[in-house]
N, CA, C and O atoms as CSV, one atom per row, in Angstrom:
chain,resi,resn,atom,element,x,y,z
A,1,ARG,N,N,7.742,14.422,3.544
A,1,ARG,CA,C,6.673,13.865,2.646
A,1,ARG,C,C,7.034,12.319,2.573
A,1,ARG,O,O,7.898,11.732,3.224
A,2,VAL,N,N,6.221,11.840,1.687
A,2,VAL,CA,C,6.185,10.312,1.356
A,2,VAL,C,C,7.570,10.066,0.438
A,2,VAL,O,O,8.008,10.714,-0.513
A,3,GLU,N,N,8.054,8.928,1.075
A,3,GLU,CA,C,9.490,8.542,0.638
A,3,GLU,C,C,9.528,8.200,-0.988
A,3,GLU,O,O,10.508,8.268,-1.730
A,4,SER,N,N,8.311,7.852,-1.284
A,4,SER,CA,C,8.346,7.591,-2.814
A,4,SER,C,C,7.063,7.340,-3.272
A,4,SER,O,O,6.347,6.493,-2.738
A,5,LEU,N,N,6.690,8.061,-4.292
A,5,LEU,CA,C,5.309,7.672,-4.823
A,5,LEU,C,C,5.609,6.978,-6.282
A,5,LEU,O,O,5.604,7.665,-7.304
A,6,ASN,N,N,5.810,5.896,-6.299
A,6,ASN,CA,C,6.380,5.027,-7.339
A,6,ASN,C,C,5.245,5.191,-8.587
A,6,ASN,O,O,4.038,5.070,-8.380
A,7,PRO,N,N,5.765,5.455,-9.773
A,7,PRO,CA,C,4.656,5.596,-10.854
A,7,PRO,C,C,4.037,4.183,-11.204
A,7,PRO,O,O,2.855,4.105,-11.537
A,8,ALA,N,N,4.902,2.998,-11.121
A,8,ALA,CA,C,4.392,1.774,-11.555
A,8,ALA,C,C,4.402,0.589,-10.539
A,8,ALA,O,O,5.215,0.547,-9.616
A,9,TYR,N,N,3.445,-0.381,-10.758
A,9,TYR,CA,C,3.761,-1.450,-9.749
A,9,TYR,C,C,5.105,-2.274,-9.941
A,9,TYR,O,O,5.598,-2.686,-10.991
A,10,GLN,N,N,5.524,-2.390,-8.748
A,10,GLN,CA,C,7.100,-3.292,-8.849
A,10,GLN,C,C,6.642,-4.675,-9.395
A,10,GLN,O,O,5.532,-5.121,-9.106
A,11,VAL,N,N,7.461,-5.301,-10.136
A,11,VAL,CA,C,7.211,-6.879,-10.310
A,11,VAL,C,C,8.088,-7.438,-9.344
A,11,VAL,O,O,7.643,-8.481,-8.865
A,12,GLN,N,N,9.061,-7.122,-8.956
A,12,GLN,CA,C,9.991,-7.878,-7.767
A,12,GLN,C,C,9.461,-7.034,-6.434
A,12,GLN,O,O,9.531,-5.840,-6.145
A,13,ALA,N,N,8.892,-8.205,-5.745
A,13,ALA,CA,C,8.237,-7.713,-4.311
A,13,ALA,C,C,9.337,-7.773,-3.304
A,13,ALA,O,O,10.186,-8.647,-3.475
A,14,PRO,N,N,9.460,-6.885,-2.168
A,14,PRO,CA,C,10.358,-7.092,-1.155
A,14,PRO,C,C,10.104,-8.536,-0.454
A,14,PRO,O,O,9.020,-9.102,-0.595
A,15,ASP,N,N,11.108,-9.073,0.270
A,15,ASP,CA,C,11.049,-10.213,0.925
A,15,ASP,C,C,10.189,-9.993,2.076
A,15,ASP,O,O,10.256,-8.876,2.589
A,16,SER,N,N,9.456,-10.781,2.541
A,16,SER,CA,C,8.408,-10.595,3.729
A,16,SER,C,C,9.421,-10.495,5.036
A,16,SER,O,O,9.085,-9.826,6.014
A,17,ARG,N,N,10.519,-11.112,4.996
A,17,ARG,CA,C,11.316,-10.864,6.262
A,17,ARG,C,C,11.783,-9.265,6.300
A,17,ARG,O,O,11.883,-8.613,7.340
A,18,GLU,N,N,12.069,-8.730,4.863
A,18,GLU,CA,C,12.492,-7.801,5.041
A,18,GLU,C,C,11.353,-6.684,5.572
A,18,GLU,O,O,11.684,-5.721,6.264
A,19,LEU,N,N,10.179,-6.900,5.219
A,19,LEU,CA,C,9.108,-6.080,5.696
A,19,LEU,C,C,8.925,-6.091,7.109
A,19,LEU,O,O,8.633,-5.041,7.682
A,20,ALA,N,N,9.060,-7.147,7.729
A,20,ALA,CA,C,8.974,-7.449,9.048
A,20,ALA,C,C,9.699,-6.659,9.899
A,20,ALA,O,O,9.284,-6.256,10.985
A,21,SER,N,N,10.940,-6.395,9.354
A,21,SER,CA,C,12.006,-5.793,10.362
A,21,SER,C,C,12.269,-4.357,9.825
A,21,SER,O,O,13.325,-3.773,10.070
A,22,ALA,N,N,11.094,-3.717,8.953
A,22,ALA,CA,C,11.272,-2.424,8.445
A,22,ALA,C,C,10.854,-1.400,9.339
A,22,ALA,O,O,9.697,-1.330,9.754
A,23,PRO,N,N,11.898,-0.479,9.700
A,23,PRO,CA,C,11.620,0.610,10.855
A,23,PRO,C,C,10.397,1.408,10.045
A,23,PRO,O,O,10.209,1.474,8.830
A,24,GLY,N,N,9.621,1.999,11.160
A,24,GLY,CA,C,8.816,3.317,10.805
A,24,GLY,C,C,7.554,2.674,9.927
A,24,GLY,O,O,7.166,1.517,10.094
A,25,ALA,N,N,7.007,3.549,9.020
A,25,ALA,CA,C,5.673,3.044,8.467
A,25,ALA,C,C,5.841,2.710,7.013
A,25,ALA,O,O,6.528,3.401,6.262
A,26,VAL,N,N,5.213,1.661,6.647
A,26,VAL,CA,C,5.486,1.351,5.271
A,26,VAL,C,C,4.001,1.087,4.765
A,26,VAL,O,O,3.295,0.324,5.425
A,27,LEU,N,N,3.533,1.655,3.688
A,27,LEU,CA,C,2.281,1.372,2.975
A,27,LEU,C,C,2.473,0.605,1.745
A,27,LEU,O,O,3.116,1.093,0.816
A,28,LEU,N,N,1.899,-0.700,1.669
A,28,LEU,CA,C,1.825,-1.736,0.786
A,28,LEU,C,C,0.707,-1.482,-0.307
A,28,LEU,O,O,-0.466,-1.581,0.055
A,29,GLU,N,N,0.968,-1.191,-1.495
A,29,GLU,CA,C,-0.230,-0.948,-2.462
A,29,GLU,C,C,-0.182,-2.261,-3.424
A,29,GLU,O,O,0.671,-2.320,-4.310
A,30,PHE,N,N,-1.005,-3.182,-3.252
A,30,PHE,CA,C,-1.193,-4.407,-4.241
A,30,PHE,C,C,-2.051,-3.935,-5.265
A,30,PHE,O,O,-3.073,-3.298,-5.014
A,31,GLY,N,N,-1.620,-4.266,-6.577
A,31,GLY,CA,C,-2.738,-4.178,-7.818
A,31,GLY,C,C,-1.572,-4.495,-9.029
A,31,GLY,O,O,-0.455,-5.008,-8.950
A,32,VAL,N,N,-2.182,-4.068,-9.938
A,32,VAL,CA,C,-1.677,-4.111,-11.163
A,32,VAL,C,C,-1.722,-2.871,-12.176
A,32,VAL,O,O,-2.676,-2.161,-11.858
A,33,ASP,N,N,-1.148,-2.439,-13.100
A,33,ASP,CA,C,-1.141,-1.130,-13.818
A,33,ASP,C,C,-2.284,-1.262,-14.717
A,33,ASP,O,O,-2.798,-0.190,-15.037
A,34,TRP,N,N,-2.870,-2.459,-15.263
A,34,TRP,CA,C,-3.860,-2.533,-16.131
A,34,TRP,C,C,-5.232,-2.475,-15.354
A,34,TRP,O,O,-6.253,-2.206,-15.987
A,35,CYS,N,N,-5.280,-2.703,-14.091
A,35,CYS,CA,C,-6.411,-2.799,-13.278
A,35,CYS,C,C,-7.455,-1.494,-13.337
A,35,CYS,O,O,-6.993,-0.478,-12.817
A,36,PRO,N,N,-8.603,-1.400,-13.816
A,36,PRO,CA,C,-9.405,-0.351,-13.636
A,36,PRO,C,C,-9.613,0.241,-12.308
A,36,PRO,O,O,-9.721,1.437,-12.041
A,37,HIS,N,N,-9.659,-0.878,-11.429
A,37,HIS,CA,C,-10.028,-0.131,-9.972
A,37,HIS,C,C,-8.773,0.752,-9.750
A,37,HIS,O,O,-8.745,1.972,-9.587
A,38,CYS,N,N,-7.626,-0.222,-9.781
A,38,CYS,CA,C,-6.505,0.562,-9.319
A,38,CYS,C,C,-5.848,1.920,-10.159
A,38,CYS,O,O,-4.911,2.570,-9.695
A,39,GLN,N,N,-6.394,2.177,-11.253
A,39,GLN,CA,C,-6.349,3.264,-11.970
A,39,GLN,C,C,-7.248,4.424,-11.207
A,39,GLN,O,O,-6.806,5.546,-10.962
A,40,ALA,N,N,-8.453,4.018,-10.905
A,40,ALA,CA,C,-9.696,4.816,-10.466
A,40,ALA,C,C,-8.972,5.274,-8.913
A,40,ALA,O,O,-9.023,6.429,-8.491
A,41,ALA,N,N,-8.436,4.362,-8.323
A,41,ALA,CA,C,-8.195,4.763,-6.845
A,41,ALA,C,C,-6.785,5.441,-6.734
A,41,ALA,O,O,-6.447,5.722,-5.584
A,42,ASP,N,N,-5.926,5.745,-7.715
A,42,ASP,CA,C,-4.636,6.353,-7.724
A,42,ASP,C,C,-4.698,7.672,-7.198
A,42,ASP,O,O,-4.115,8.094,-6.200
A,43,PRO,N,N,-5.548,8.351,-8.052
A,43,PRO,CA,C,-5.654,9.844,-7.851
A,43,PRO,C,C,-5.848,10.193,-6.018
A,43,PRO,O,O,-5.197,11.027,-5.389
A,44,ALA,N,N,-6.839,9.354,-5.514
A,44,ALA,CA,C,-7.179,9.497,-4.252
A,44,ALA,C,C,-5.925,8.935,-3.292
A,44,ALA,O,O,-5.751,9.465,-2.194
A,45,ILE,N,N,-5.175,7.992,-3.680
A,45,ILE,CA,C,-4.114,7.302,-2.779
A,45,ILE,C,C,-3.190,8.306,-2.841
A,45,ILE,O,O,-2.884,8.738,-1.729
A,46,ARG,N,N,-2.616,8.848,-3.814
A,46,ARG,CA,C,-1.739,9.835,-3.964
A,46,ARG,C,C,-2.033,11.324,-3.372
A,46,ARG,O,O,-1.149,12.121,-3.058
A,47,ALA,N,N,-3.252,11.525,-3.289
A,47,ALA,CA,C,-3.679,12.909,-2.660
A,47,ALA,C,C,-3.500,12.679,-1.142
A,47,ALA,O,O,-2.994,13.571,-0.460
A,48,ALA,N,N,-3.937,11.399,-0.539
A,48,ALA,CA,C,-3.650,11.327,0.865
A,48,ALA,C,C,-2.044,11.082,1.398
A,48,ALA,O,O,-1.579,11.327,2.511
A,49,LEU,N,N,-1.491,10.614,0.413
A,49,LEU,CA,C,0.100,10.409,0.674
A,49,LEU,C,C,0.800,11.553,0.816
A,49,LEU,O,O,1.583,11.759,1.743
A,50,VAL,N,N,0.500,12.483,-0.262
A,50,VAL,CA,C,1.284,13.952,-0.483
A,50,VAL,C,C,1.092,14.511,0.827
A,50,VAL,O,O,1.998,15.245,1.221
A,51,GLU,N,N,0.072,14.317,1.619
A,51,GLU,CA,C,-0.132,15.112,2.791
A,51,GLU,C,C,0.744,14.636,4.145
A,51,GLU,O,O,0.865,15.248,5.207
A,52,ARG,N,N,1.353,13.253,3.728
A,52,ARG,CA,C,2.134,12.746,5.261
A,52,ARG,C,C,3.288,12.675,4.802
A,52,ARG,O,O,3.608,12.660,3.614
A,53,THR,N,N,4.151,12.614,5.977
A,53,THR,CA,C,5.436,12.683,5.932
A,53,THR,C,C,6.046,11.248,6.606
A,53,THR,O,O,5.409,10.725,7.520
A,54,GLY,N,N,7.413,10.581,6.078
A,54,GLY,CA,C,7.796,9.609,7.069
A,54,GLY,C,C,7.196,8.173,6.264
A,54,GLY,O,O,7.592,7.093,6.701
A,55,ILE,N,N,6.351,8.188,5.225
A,55,ILE,CA,C,5.798,7.080,5.160
A,55,ILE,C,C,6.424,6.547,3.819
A,55,ILE,O,O,6.451,7.252,2.810
A,56,HIS,N,N,6.901,5.329,3.854
A,56,HIS,CA,C,7.492,4.335,2.459
A,56,HIS,C,C,6.531,3.902,1.756
A,56,HIS,O,O,5.896,2.972,2.253
A,57,HIS,N,N,6.147,4.361,0.532
A,57,HIS,CA,C,5.195,3.668,-0.358
A,57,HIS,C,C,5.820,2.801,-1.332
A,57,HIS,O,O,6.721,3.114,-2.111
A,58,LEU,N,N,5.219,1.620,-1.202
A,58,LEU,CA,C,5.668,0.230,-2.106
A,58,LEU,C,C,4.417,0.021,-3.087
A,58,LEU,O,O,3.425,-0.522,-2.601
A,59,ARG,N,N,4.397,0.321,-4.117
A,59,ARG,CA,C,3.600,-0.451,-4.995
A,59,ARG,C,C,3.718,-1.609,-5.746
A,59,ARG,O,O,4.315,-1.577,-6.823
A,60,ILE,N,N,3.199,-2.681,-5.292
A,60,ILE,CA,C,3.679,-4.039,-5.612
A,60,ILE,C,C,2.598,-4.831,-6.586
A,60,ILE,O,O,1.404,-4.922,-6.302
A,61,GLU,N,N,3.119,-5.315,-7.618
A,61,GLU,CA,C,2.369,-6.061,-8.497
A,61,GLU,C,C,2.007,-7.248,-8.049
A,61,GLU,O,O,2.829,-8.081,-7.667
A,62,ASP,N,N,0.630,-7.453,-8.056
A,62,ASP,CA,C,-0.017,-8.863,-7.496
A,62,ASP,C,C,-0.506,-9.792,-8.580
A,62,ASP,O,O,-0.662,-9.503,-9.766
A,63,GLY,N,N,-0.696,-10.804,-8.067
A,63,GLY,CA,C,-1.592,-11.870,-8.991
A,63,GLY,C,C,-1.445,-13.096,-8.673
A,63,GLY,O,O,-1.028,-13.242,-7.524
A,64,ARG,N,N,-1.655,-14.184,-9.341
A,64,ARG,CA,C,-1.579,-15.571,-9.149
A,64,ARG,C,C,-0.117,-15.936,-8.822
A,64,ARG,O,O,0.570,-15.431,-9.710
A,65,GLY,N,N,0.617,-16.554,-7.986
A,65,GLY,CA,C,1.609,-17.227,-8.072
A,65,GLY,C,C,2.629,-16.021,-7.253
A,65,GLY,O,O,3.844,-16.209,-7.213
A,66,ARG,N,N,2.058,-14.896,-6.675
A,66,ARG,CA,C,2.927,-13.774,-6.165
A,66,ARG,C,C,2.761,-13.953,-4.565
A,66,ARG,O,O,1.729,-13.612,-3.988
A,67,PRO,N,N,3.788,-14.478,-3.953
A,67,PRO,CA,C,3.558,-14.878,-2.728
A,67,PRO,C,C,3.499,-13.638,-1.567
A,67,PRO,O,O,3.040,-13.816,-0.438
A,68,LEU,N,N,3.970,-12.535,-1.986
A,68,LEU,CA,C,3.633,-11.363,-0.920
A,68,LEU,C,C,2.160,-11.121,-1.088
A,68,LEU,O,O,1.571,-10.844,-0.042
A,69,GLY,N,N,1.587,-11.159,-1.966
A,69,GLY,CA,C,-0.066,-10.892,-1.910
A,69,GLY,C,C,-0.760,-11.752,-1.069
A,69,GLY,O,O,-1.544,-11.431,-0.175
A,70,ARG,N,N,-0.360,-13.063,-1.474
A,70,ARG,CA,C,-1.022,-14.223,-0.745
A,70,ARG,C,C,-0.709,-14.093,0.850
A,70,ARG,O,O,-1.620,-14.163,1.676
A,71,ALA,N,N,0.466,-13.925,1.166
A,71,ALA,CA,C,0.918,-13.730,2.636
A,71,ALA,C,C,-0.102,-12.605,3.324
A,71,ALA,O,O,-0.434,-12.743,4.501
A,72,TYR,N,N,-0.474,-11.731,2.701
A,72,TYR,CA,C,-1.182,-10.637,3.245
A,72,TYR,C,C,-2.784,-10.776,3.041
A,72,TYR,O,O,-3.612,-9.978,3.481
A,73,GLY,N,N,-3.059,-11.945,2.289
A,73,GLY,CA,C,-4.616,-12.114,1.941
A,73,GLY,C,C,-5.284,-11.383,1.232
A,73,GLY,O,O,-6.459,-11.070,1.422
A,74,VAL,N,N,-4.387,-10.958,0.104
A,74,VAL,CA,C,-5.026,-10.024,-1.010
A,74,VAL,C,C,-5.898,-10.721,-1.770
A,74,VAL,O,O,-5.559,-11.780,-2.298
A,75,LYS,N,N,-7.232,-10.153,-1.921
A,75,LYS,CA,C,-8.263,-10.756,-2.883
A,75,LYS,C,C,-8.633,-9.705,-3.798
A,75,LYS,O,O,-9.156,-10.236,-4.777
A,76,LEU,N,N,-8.599,-8.548,-3.907
A,76,LEU,CA,C,-9.170,-7.458,-4.644
A,76,LEU,C,C,-8.161,-6.465,-4.756
A,76,LEU,O,O,-7.330,-6.282,-3.868
A,77,TRP,N,N,-8.209,-5.690,-6.024
A,77,TRP,CA,C,-7.210,-4.737,-6.148
A,77,TRP,C,C,-7.811,-3.458,-6.198
A,77,TRP,O,O,-8.904,-3.328,-6.749
A,78,PRO,N,N,-7.147,-2.373,-5.619
A,78,PRO,CA,C,-6.176,-2.535,-5.038
A,78,PRO,C,C,-6.295,-2.480,-3.525
A,78,PRO,O,O,-7.166,-1.800,-2.984
A,79,THR,N,N,-5.435,-3.184,-2.867
A,79,THR,CA,C,-5.417,-3.224,-1.403
A,79,THR,C,C,-4.210,-2.667,-0.906
A,79,THR,O,O,-3.100,-2.834,-1.412
A,80,LEU,N,N,-4.546,-1.805,0.394
A,80,LEU,CA,C,-3.475,-0.944,0.736
A,80,LEU,C,C,-3.271,-1.709,2.168
A,80,LEU,O,O,-4.245,-2.052,2.839
A,81,VAL,N,N,-2.092,-1.918,2.528
A,81,VAL,CA,C,-1.883,-2.359,3.823
A,81,VAL,C,C,-0.760,-1.726,4.694
A,81,VAL,O,O,0.413,-1.872,4.350
A,82,LEU,N,N,-1.057,-1.093,5.708
A,82,LEU,CA,C,-0.444,-0.206,6.366
A,82,LEU,C,C,0.510,-0.945,7.550
A,82,LEU,O,O,-0.102,-1.521,8.450
A,83,LEU,N,N,2.036,-0.951,7.582
A,83,LEU,CA,C,2.577,-1.349,8.455
A,83,LEU,C,C,3.413,-0.574,9.256
A,83,LEU,O,O,4.055,0.335,8.730
A,84,ARG,N,N,3.513,-0.825,10.599
A,84,ARG,CA,C,4.216,-0.163,11.359
A,84,ARG,C,C,5.120,-0.750,12.074
A,84,ARG,O,O,4.657,-1.523,12.912
A,85,GLN,N,N,6.611,-0.625,12.028
A,85,GLN,CA,C,7.477,-1.252,12.507
A,85,GLN,C,C,7.251,-2.956,12.203
A,85,GLN,O,O,7.424,-3.826,13.057
A,86,GLY,N,N,6.804,-3.209,10.716
A,86,GLY,CA,C,6.722,-4.457,10.345
A,86,GLY,C,C,5.372,-5.088,10.390
A,86,GLY,O,O,4.983,-5.993,9.652
A,87,VAL,N,N,4.711,-4.509,11.336
A,87,VAL,CA,C,3.301,-5.110,11.899
A,87,VAL,C,C,1.972,-4.473,11.179
A,87,VAL,O,O,1.784,-3.256,11.179
A,88,GLU,N,N,1.153,-5.312,10.623
A,88,GLU,CA,C,0.062,-4.601,10.003
A,88,GLU,C,C,-0.745,-3.740,11.198
A,88,GLU,O,O,-0.762,-4.185,12.346
A,89,ILE,N,N,-1.417,-2.469,10.852
A,89,ILE,CA,C,-2.018,-1.689,11.792
A,89,ILE,C,C,-3.189,-1.346,11.038
A,89,ILE,O,O,-3.974,-0.621,11.649
A,90,GLY,N,N,-3.602,-1.762,9.558
A,90,GLY,CA,C,-4.728,-1.296,9.148
A,90,GLY,C,C,-4.522,-1.717,7.625
A,90,GLY,O,O,-3.433,-1.925,7.090
A,91,ARG,N,N,-5.904,-1.812,6.971
A,91,ARG,CA,C,-5.803,-1.917,5.471
A,91,ARG,C,C,-7.129,-1.314,4.888
A,91,ARG,O,O,-8.169,-1.245,5.544
A,92,VAL,N,N,-6.996,-0.894,3.628
A,92,VAL,CA,C,-8.383,-0.572,3.060
A,92,VAL,C,C,-8.412,-1.175,1.729
A,92,VAL,O,O,-7.320,-1.350,1.187
A,93,VAL,N,N,-9.373,-1.490,1.168
A,93,VAL,CA,C,-9.706,-2.269,-0.190
A,93,VAL,C,C,-10.293,-1.636,-1.115
A,93,VAL,O,O,-11.468,-1.421,-0.818
A,94,ARG,N,N,-10.016,-1.271,-2.033
A,94,ARG,CA,C,-10.686,-0.437,-3.219
A,94,ARG,C,C,-11.192,1.002,-2.898
A,94,ARG,O,O,-12.252,1.536,-3.226
A,95,PRO,N,N,-10.035,1.535,-2.088
A,95,PRO,CA,C,-10.625,3.045,-2.026
A,95,PRO,C,C,-11.263,4.032,-2.879
A,95,PRO,O,O,-10.707,4.170,-3.968
A,96,THR,N,N,-12.200,4.693,-2.688
A,96,THR,CA,C,-12.804,5.367,-3.877
A,96,THR,C,C,-12.537,6.746,-3.642
A,96,THR,O,O,-12.903,7.494,-4.549
A,97,ASP,N,N,-11.875,7.386,-2.441
A,97,ASP,CA,C,-11.632,8.694,-2.236
A,97,ASP,C,C,-10.547,8.913,-1.220
A,97,ASP,O,O,-10.384,8.071,-0.337
A,98,ALA,N,N,-9.815,9.957,-1.282
A,98,ALA,CA,C,-8.760,10.345,-0.186
A,98,ALA,C,C,-9.079,10.186,1.158
A,98,ALA,O,O,-8.251,9.948,2.037
A,99,ALA,N,N,-10.427,10.332,1.341
A,99,ALA,CA,C,-10.713,10.248,3.077
A,99,ALA,C,C,-10.373,8.677,3.619
A,99,ALA,O,O,-9.777,8.330,4.639
A,100,ALA,N,N,-10.963,7.893,2.579
A,100,ALA,CA,C,-10.637,6.572,2.966
A,100,ALA,C,C,-9.014,6.208,3.384
A,100,ALA,O,O,-8.735,5.572,4.400
A,101,VAL,N,N,-8.195,6.626,2.604
A,101,VAL,CA,C,-7.028,6.538,2.456
A,101,VAL,C,C,-6.518,7.301,3.658
A,101,VAL,O,O,-5.731,6.665,4.360
A,102,ARG,N,N,-6.830,8.645,4.075
A,102,ARG,CA,C,-6.340,9.339,5.132
A,102,ARG,C,C,-6.912,8.467,6.273
A,102,ARG,O,O,-6.070,8.133,7.106
A,103,SER,N,N,-8.146,8.042,6.474
A,103,SER,CA,C,-8.660,7.315,7.614
A,103,SER,C,C,-7.615,6.038,7.955
A,103,SER,O,O,-7.265,5.675,9.077
A,104,LEU,N,N,-7.294,5.572,6.899
A,104,LEU,CA,C,-6.206,4.316,7.019
A,104,LEU,C,C,-4.833,4.882,7.873
A,104,LEU,O,O,-4.367,4.380,8.895
A,105,LEU,N,N,-4.357,6.025,7.170
A,105,LEU,CA,C,-2.943,6.428,7.588
A,105,LEU,C,C,-3.079,7.195,8.762
A,105,LEU,O,O,-2.042,7.486,9.358
A,106,ASP,N,N,-4.273,7.616,9.250
A,106,ASP,CA,C,-4.610,8.049,10.698
A,106,ASP,C,C,-4.136,6.976,11.750
A,106,ASP,O,O,-3.755,7.336,12.864
A,107,ARG,N,N,-4.164,5.801,11.417
A,107,ARG,CA,C,-3.931,4.889,12.471
A,107,ARG,C,C,-2.391,4.906,13.011
A,107,ARG,O,O,-2.012,4.344,14.038
A,108,LEU,N,N,-1.631,5.615,12.172
A,108,LEU,CA,C,-0.229,5.622,12.684
A,108,LEU,C,C,-0.279,6.632,13.732
A,108,LEU,O,O,0.725,6.705,14.441
A,109,SER,N,N,-1.194,7.385,13.960
A,109,SER,CA,C,-1.165,8.318,15.477
A,109,SER,C,C,-1.832,7.401,16.640
A,109,SER,O,O,-1.870,7.861,17.782
A,110,ASP,N,N,-2.415,5.975,16.339
A,110,ASP,CA,C,-3.005,5.434,17.480
A,110,ASP,C,C,-1.760,4.905,18.485
A,110,ASP,O,O,-2.020,4.383,19.568
């Protein structure tokens, strides 16, 4: 199963060097708790994630002055960035259903 389904966005983001050296699959979810788009996407994201194993899911609070979101070019919330061995292999912005998230996660099989 997914290593963590975090209930809230983390204020303290991981260091970009830490992510670059992270083994395996990491799904970064950028957003904020009060965002209606993030709230609407949450069930779809969770539905897709519970079907997978070995993915480390990090919900990261984003906004002005947040360097990690800027490093990944995040403009809209939620933005999901999928990393494998620290390298971005795909992203989805404002997913509206679990199929969009599943499609992103399927890139791990490529």
